[in-house]
C-alpha positions in Angstrom: -34.3 25.9 21.8 -34.2 22.1 22.0 -32.4 20.7 25.0 -29.9 18.0 24.3 -28.5 15.1 26.3 -24.9 16.4 25.9 -24.9 19.2 28.5 -21.5 20.4 29.6 -20.6 17.7 32.2 -21.9 14.7 30.2 -20.4 16.0 26.9 -16.9 16.6 28.2 -16.7 13.4 30.2 -17.8 11.3 27.3 -15.5 13.2 24.9 -12.5 12.7 27.2 -13.2 9.1 27.8 -13.0 8.5 24.0 -10.5 11.1 23.0 -7.7 10.5 25.6 -7.0 6.8 24.7 -7.2 7.6 21.0 -4.9 10.6 21.4 -2.4 8.4 23.5 -2.5 5.7 20.8 -1.7 8.3 18.1 0.9 9.9 20.3 2.7 6.6 20.7 2.7 6.3 16.9 4.0 9.8 16.6 6.7 9.2 19.2 7.8 6.2 17.2 8.0 8.4 14.1 9.9 11.0 16.0 12.3 8.4 17.3 12.7 7.1 13.8 13.5 10.6 12.4 15.8 11.4 15.3 17.8 8.2 14.9 18.0 8.6 11.1 18.8 12.4 11.4 22.1 11.4 12.9 22.9 9.7 9.6 22.7 13.1 7.8 20.4 15.2 5.7 20.4 12.8 2.7 19.1 9.9 4.9 16.5 12.2 6.6 15.2 13.4 3.2 15.1 9.8 1.9 13.0 8.7 4.9 10.7 11.7 4.5 10.2 11.0 0.8 9.8 7.3 1.3 7.2 8.1 4.0 5.2 10.1 1.4 4.4 6.9 -0.5 3.5 5.1 2.8 1.3 8.1 3.5 -0.5 7.6 0.2 -1.4 4.1 1.3 -2.4 5.3 4.7 -4.7 7.9 3.2 -6.4 5.3 1.0 -6.7 3.0 4.0 -8.0 6.0 6.0 -10.6 6.6 3.3 -11.9 3.1 3.5 -11.8 3.3 7.3 -13.5 6.7 7.5 -16.2 5.6 5.0 -16.8 2.4 7.0 -16.6 4.3 10.4 -19.5 6.5 9.4 -21.7 3.4 8.9 -20.2 1.5 11.8 -20.9 4.4 14.3 -24.5 4.8 13.1 -25.2 1.1 13.1 -23.6 0.9 16.6 -26.0 3.6 17.8 -28.9 1.8 16.3 -27.7 -1.5 17.9 -27.6 -3.2 14.4 -24.7 -5.6 14.9 -25.1 -7.3 11.6 -24.7 -3.9 9.9 -21.6 -3.2 12.0 -20.0 -6.5 10.9 -20.9 -6.0 7.2 -19.4 -2.5 7.1 -16.2 -3.7 8.8 -15.7 -6.9 6.7 -16.2 -5.0 3.4 -13.8 -2.2 4.5 -11.2 -4.9 5.5 -11.3 -6.5 2.1 -10.8 -3.2 0.3 -8.0 -2.1 2.5 -6.1 -5.3 2.0 -6.5 -5.1 -1.8 -5.1 -1.5 -1.7 -2.1 -2.7 0.4 -1.3 -5.5 -2.1 -1.3 -3.0 -5.1 1.0 -0.6 -3.1 3.3 -3.4 -2.0 3.8 -4.6 -5.6 4.4 -1.1 -7.0 7.0 -0.2 -4.2 8.8 -3.5 -4.5 9.1 -3.3 -8.3 9.5 0.4 -9.0 11.0 2.1 -5.9 13.6 4.2 -7.7 10.9 5.6 -10.1 8.6 6.4 -7.2 11.2 8.3 -5.3 12.4 10.1 -8.4 9.0 11.8 -8.6 9.9 13.8 -5.5 13.6 14.7 -6.0 16.3 15.0 -8.6 19.2 14.5 -6.2 20.7 11.1 -7.0 21.9 10.4 -3.5 18.5 10.9 -2.1 16.9 8.8 -4.9 19.2 5.8 -4.2 18.8 5.9 -0.4 15.0 6.5 -0.7 14.5 3.6 -3.1 16.4 1.2 -0.9 14.3 2.3 2.1 11.0 2.1 0.2 11.7 -1.3 -1.2 12.1 -2.7 2.3 9.5 -0.8 4.3 6.7 -1.6 1.8 6.5 -5.2 3.1 4.8 -3.9 6.2 1.8 -2.6 4.1 -0.5 -5.7 4.5 -0.1 -6.1 8.3 -0.4 -2.3 8.8 -3.6 -2.1 6.8 -5.1 -5.1 8.6 -4.3 -3.6 12.1 -5.4 -0.1 11.1 -9.0 -1.0 10.1 -9.4 -3.5 12.9 -8.4 -0.8 15.4 -10.7 1.7 13.7 -13.7 -0.7 14.1 -13.0 -1.2 17.8 -12.9 2.6 18.3 -16.2 3.1 16.5 -17.8 0.6 18.8 -16.3 2.5 21.8 -13.5 0.1 22.6 -10.6 2.5 22.7 -8.4 0.7 25.2 -7.4 -2.4 23.2 -5.9 -0.4 20.3 -4.0 1.8 22.8 -2.3 -1.3 24.4 -1.5 -2.9 21.1 0.0 0.3 19.7 2.1 0.7 22.9 3.6 -2.7 22.4 4.2 -2.0 18.7 6.0 1.3 19.4 8.3 -0.4 21.9 9.2 -3.1 19.4 9.9 -0.4 16.7 12.1 1.7 19.0 14.1 -1.3 20.2 14.8 -2.7 16.7 15.5 0.8 15.4 18.3 1.2 18.0 19.6 -2.3 17.3 19.5 -2.3 13.5 20.5 1.3 12.8 23.5 1.3 15.1 24.3 -2.4 15.4 23.4 -3.1 19.0 22.7 -6.4 20.9 24.8 -8.4 18.4 22.7 -7.3 15.4 24.4 -5.9 12.2 24.7 -2.1 11.8 22.4 -1.4 8.8 21.8 2.3 9.0 18.8 3.5 6.9 18.0 -0.1 5.9 17.8 -1.0 9.6 15.1 1.7 10.2 13.0 0.1 7.4 13.4 -3.4 8.8 12.5 -2.2 12.3 9.3 -0.6 10.9 8.2 -3.8 9.2 8.9 -5.9 12.3 6.8 -3.6 14.5 3.9 -3.6 11.9 3.9 -7.4 11.8 3.9 -7.6 15.6 0.9 -5.2 15.7 -1.1 -7.3 13.3 -0.4 -10.5 15.1 -1.5 -8.9 18.4 -4.7 -7.6 16.8 -5.5 -11.1 15.5 -4.6 -12.8 18.8 -6.7 -10.5 20.9 -9.6 -10.8 18.5 -9.5 -14.6 18.5 -9.4 -14.7 22.3 -12.3 -12.4 22.7 -14.3 -13.9 19.7 -14.6 -10.4 18.6 -16.6 -9.4 15.5 -13.4 -8.1 13.9 -12.5 -11.8 13.3 -14.6 -13.3 10.4 -14.4 -15.8 7.6 -13.8 -15.1 4.0 -17.3 -16.2 3.2 -18.8 -13.3 5.2 -16.9 -10.9 3.1 -18.4 -12.2 -0.1 -22.0 -12.7 1.2 -22.7 -9.0 1.5 -26.1 -8.0 0.0 -26.0 -5.8 -3.1 -28.1 -3.1 -1.4 -25.6 -2.9 1.4 -22.7 -2.6 -1.2 -24.5 0.3 -2.8 -25.0 2.0 0.5 -21.4 1.5 1.5 -20.0 2.9 -1.7 -22.5 5.7 -1.7 -21.0 6.8 1.6 -17.4 5.5 1.3 -16.5 6.4 -2.3 -16.6 10.2 -1.7 -14.4 9.7 1.4 -11.9 7.4 -0.5 -11.8 9.9 -3.4 -11.4 12.7 -0.8 -8.4 11.1 0.9 -6.8 10.0 -2.3 -7.1 13.3 -4.1 -6.2 15.3 -1.0 -3.1 13.0 -0.8 -2.3 13.9 -4.4 -2.5 17.6 -3.5 -0.4 17.0 -0.4 2.2 15.2 -2.4 2.2 18.0 -5.0 3.2 20.2 -2.0 5.9 17.6 -1.1 7.3 17.4 -4.6 7.6 21.2 -4.7 9.2 21.3 -1.2 11.6 18.4 -2.0 12.9 20.2 -5.1 14.0 23.1 -2.9 17.0 21.0 -1.8 17.8 18.3 0.8 18.6 20.8 3.6 15.2 22.5 3.2 13.3 19.2 2.9 15.1 17.7 5.9 13.8 20.7 7.9 10.3 20.0 6.6 10.6 16.3 7.5 11.8 17.2 11.0 8.9 19.8 11.4 6.4 17.1 10.4 7.6 14.7 13.0 7.6 17.2 15.8 4.3 18.7 14.8 2.7 15.3 15.2 3.4 15.5 18.9 0.5 17.9 19.3 -1.6 16.9 16.3 -2.3 13.5 18.0 -4.5 15.4 20.5 -6.6 16.8 17.7 -6.9 13.3 16.1 -8.2 12.0 19.4 -10.7 14.8 19.9 -11.8 14.5 16.2 -12.3 10.8 16.5 -14.4 11.2 19.6 -16.5 13.9 17.9 -17.0 11.6 14.9 -18.1 8.6 17.1 -20.4 10.7 19.2 -22.1 12.4 16.2 -22.4 9.1 14.4 -23.9 7.3 17.4 -26.4 10.2 18.0 -27.6 10.2 14.4 -28.0 6.4 14.6 -30.2 6.9 17.6 -32.2 9.5 15.9 -30.9 12.4 18.1 -30.2 14.9 15.4 -30.3 17.9 17.7 -27.7 16.2 19.9 -25.5 15.9 16.9 -25.8 19.6 16.2 -24.9 20.5 19.8 -21.9 18.2 19.7 -20.7 19.9 16.5 -21.0 23.4 18.0 -19.2 22.4 21.2 -16.4 20.7 19.3 -15.6 23.9 17.4 -15.1 25.7 20.7 -13.0 22.8 22.0 -10.7 22.8 18.9 -10.3 26.6 19.0 -9.2 26.4 22.6 -6.9 23.3 22.0 -5.3 25.1 19.0 -4.3 28.0 21.1 -3.1 26.1 24.1 -1.2 23.3 22.3 0.2 25.8 19.8 1.7 27.8 22.7 3.0 24.5 24.3 4.7 23.4 21.1 6.3 26.9 20.7 7.8 26.6 24.1 9.4 23.2 23.6 10.4 23.4 19.9 14.1 24.1 20.5 14.7 21.5 23.2 13.1 18.9 20.9 15.1 20.0 17.9 18.4 19.9 20.0 17.6 16.4 21.1 17.5 15.2 17.4 21.1 15.9 16.6 20.3 17.8 13.3 23.3 17.8 10.8 23.4 21.5 10.0 22.6 24.7 12.0 20.6 26.0 9.0 18.3 23.0 9.0 17.7 23.4 12.8 16.9 27.1 12.5 14.5 26.5 9.5 12.7 23.7 11.4 12.2 26.0 14.4 10.9 28.8 12.2 8.3 26.5 10.4 7.2 25.3 13.9 6.9 28.8 15.2 4.5 29.7 12.3 2.5 26.5 12.8 2.1 27.3 16.5 0.5 30.7 15.6 -1.7 29.2 12.8 -2.7 26.1 14.6 -6.3 27.1 15.7 -7.2 27.9 12.1 -5.7 24.8 10.6 -7.3 22.4 13.2 -10.8 24.0 12.8 -10.7 22.9 9.2 -9.7 19.4 10.2 -12.5 18.9 12.7 -15.1 20.4 10.3 -14.3 18.1 7.4 -13.4 14.9 9.2 -15.1 15.1 12.6 -18.4 16.9 11.8 -19.4 16.9 8.1 -18.1 13.5 7.3 -19.4 11.9 10.5 -22.8 13.3 9.7 -22.8 11.3 6.4 -22.2 14.4 4.3 -19.3 12.7 2.6 -19.8 14.1 -0.9 -19.9 17.8 0.0 -17.1 17.5 2.6 -15.0 15.8 -0.1 -15.7 18.6 -2.6 -14.8 21.3 -0.1 -11.6 19.6 1.1 -10.2 18.4 -2.2 -11.5 21.3 -4.3 -9.7 23.9 -2.2 -6.5 21.8 -1.9 -6.1 21.0 -5.6 -7.7 24.0 -7.2 -6.4 26.7 -4.9 -3.7 25.5 -2.5 -1.6 23.5 -5.0 -1.5 26.3 -7.6 -0.4 28.8 -4.9 2.3 26.4 -3.8 3.6 26.1 -7.4 3.6 29.9 -7.9 5.4 30.5 -4.7 8.0 27.8 -5.3 8.7 28.1 -9.0 7.5 31.5 -10.2 8.1 33.9 -7.2 10.8 31.7 -5.8 10.2 32.8 -2.2 12.4 31.5 0.7 11.4 28.0 1.8 9.9 29.3 5.1 7.5 31.5 3.2 6.7 28.8 0.7 5.4 26.5 3.5 3.6 29.4 5.4 2.1 30.8 2.2 0.7 27.4 1.2 -0.9 26.9 4.6 -2.5 30.3 4.6 -3.8 30.1 1.0 -5.6 26.8 1.7 -7.0 27.5 5.1 -8.5 31.0 4.6 -10.7 29.7 1.8 -11.6 26.3 3.3 -12.8 27.5 6.7 -15.7 29.8 5.7 -17.0 27.2 3.2 -17.0 24.4 5.8 -18.7 26.7 8.5 -21.3 27.7 6.0 -22.1 24.0 5.3 -22.3 23.1 9.0 -24.6 26.1 9.7 -27.0 25.0 7.0 -27.8 21.7 8.8 -27.7 19.8 5.5 -24.8 17.7 6.6 -27.0 15.5 8.9 -27.9 12.2 7.1 -29.4 9.1 8.7 -27.8 6.1 7.0 -29.2 3.2 9.1 -32.7 3.2 7.6 -33.0 0.7 4.7 
C-alpha cells in the first residue's frame, strides 16, 4: 500500500488549520441569518414566511455564484499546488466577471418583477406583498455580495483563510446593528419592520465588499486586477475553465431548481408550516457551517495534492474525510438535538404549533445528519475537487430532480402527509439513493483528474 504524506497528525492539523477559520466565517454568516430570522419572527408568521421565500431567490443567486466559485476553485487549488500563479489569476478573474454578470441579471429581475417572483412560491396574498417588498430592496446587495463571495473564495483556495474570517466578522456586526436599529426604530432611526431587515442586509453586503477591495489594494493582492486582464484570457484557457466550471454551474443551478421545487411545495402547505421550515433552516445552519468548513478544507487539500501530482495523497484524504464527516454528523447532530428548544425559545415564535413543528423537524435532522452530510462531502469536497465535475453533477442533480422532487410532489399533493413527514420523507428519498452512487464513483478512482497540464 502506498504511503502518503497525510498521516494522522499531519492530516488533522492541516485540515483543522483550514477548516476552523472557514467554519467560523460561515458560522458568523449563519448567526447573522439566525439573528435576522429571530428579529423578523417577532413580527409574525407572515413576515417570517416572506423573508424565507425572498431568501429562496437570493439563494438562487448564491448557488449560481457558488457554481462559478466552485468551478474556479477546482482550477485555482490545482494551479496553486503547481505554483502556477498566472493560472490562479486567470481562473479568478474569469470567475469574477461571470459572477458579476449573474448578479446584474438577478438584480434587474428582482427589482422589476418582485411580486411575480414571490408568487411562484405562495398563493397567500399577505405573504406575496410582504415578500415582494422585501425582495425589491434586498436585491440591491447582489453585486457587492457576489464580488466579496468570489474574492473570499479565491483567498481560501490559496490558503488565506484568516482575511475572509475577519471581514465576515465585521459584516455580521454591521448587519446585526442595523437590523436592531431599522426593524425596531433604535438610535434615532425610523422603525421600518421587514423593510428595515432588507436595508440592513444591503448595508452589510456593501461594507463587506468595500473591506475586501480595501484589503486587496493594501496588500496588492492578485484578487485586484484591471478590466483588461479579464478580457485577455487565452481561448484555450477559456475552454478548460468552462470544461470544468460548466458542469458545476449547471449542477448548482439545477440543484437549486430542485431545492426550490421543494420550497414551493412546502410553502403551499401554509404560512405556519413554512415559518417552521424557515426557522429550522436558520437553526440547522448553526451546525452546517462546521461541515462547510471541513468540506472546503477537504477540497483545498485534494486540489493542491492533485496539482502537485500526489494522486495517492488525494485518495487518502478522501477516505479520511468520510470518517471525519461520519463522526461530525453524529456528534453535531446530538449537540443540536440538545440545544434545539433553548434556541427556539429565544426566537420568540408567534405560535406554539410553529415552535413544536420546528423542534420536530430539527429532531429528525439530528438523527439523519450523518447520512445527509456524507453526500455533501462526496459531491462537493471529493468528486468535484478531483475535477470530476460532470459525473458529480449528474449524480447530484439527477437524484434531486428525477427522484427527490417527484417524491416531494407525491407526498405533498397526492398523499397529503403531515408537514413533518413531507420534509422527512423528501430527505430520506433523496439521500438513500445518492449515497451509494457517490461512494461507488469514489471507489472507482475515476474522479481524479489533473487539470494543470496544458
